[in-house]
C-alpha positions in Angstrom: 0.0 0.0 0.0 1.4 3.4 -1.0 0.4 6.3 1.3 0.8 10.0 0.5 3.3 11.9 2.6 2.3 13.4 5.9 2.8 16.9 4.5 0.4 16.2 1.7 -2.3 15.2 4.2 -1.7 18.2 6.5 -2.6 20.7 3.8 -6.3 21.1 4.1 -7.0 18.1 6.3 -8.2 18.1 9.8 -6.2 16.0 12.3 -8.1 14.5 15.2 -6.1 13.9 18.4 -6.6 10.5 20.1 -5.1 8.7 23.0 -4.2 5.0 22.9 -6.2 3.0 25.4 -4.2 -0.2 25.0 -0.8 -1.4 23.6 -0.8 -2.5 20.0 2.1 -4.1 18.1 1.8 -3.7 14.4 1.2 -6.9 12.4 2.1 -5.5 9.0 4.1 -2.6 7.5 0.8 -0.7 6.9 0.1 -0.6 10.7 1.5 1.5 13.5 2.7 0.3 16.9 1.3 2.3 19.9 1.4 2.0 23.7 -1.3 2.8 26.2 -1.3 6.6 26.8 0.4 7.5 23.5 -1.1 10.4 21.7 -1.7 10.1 17.9 -3.2 12.3 15.2 -6.0 10.6 13.1 -6.3 11.5 9.5 -9.3 9.4 8.5 -12.1 7.8 10.6 -14.3 6.9 7.6 -13.0 3.5 6.9 -15.6 0.8 7.3 -13.1 -2.0 8.4 -12.6 -0.8 12.0 -9.2 0.8 11.3 -8.3 4.5 11.2 -5.5 6.2 9.4 -3.1 8.0 11.7 0.2 9.7 12.3 2.4 8.6 15.3 6.0 9.6 15.9 6.4 10.9 12.4 5.1 7.7 10.8 1.8 7.2 8.9 -0.3 4.0 9.0 -3.4 2.4 10.3 -4.5 1.7 13.9 -7.4 -0.3 15.3 -10.1 2.2 16.1 -11.3 0.3 19.2 -7.8 0.8 20.7 -8.0 4.6 20.9 -10.3 7.3 22.3 -10.8 10.8 20.8 -9.3 13.3 23.2 -12.0 15.2 25.1 -14.7 12.5 24.7 
């Protein structure tokens, strides 16, 4: 899967801050590893497969939506 660069997405896109509720170790190169308490920036929540597109530590990939909570909710 080829993903546009982070800078391409930042222009005109809204980033949603989320916090990881659980640890998750990536299972493929398209996924991101995260640890409980990590803060990530979500690019896309419209995927129907239960995964969200996000940025974490300068990397872009997908994360399981059920493992994060939108900050302030």
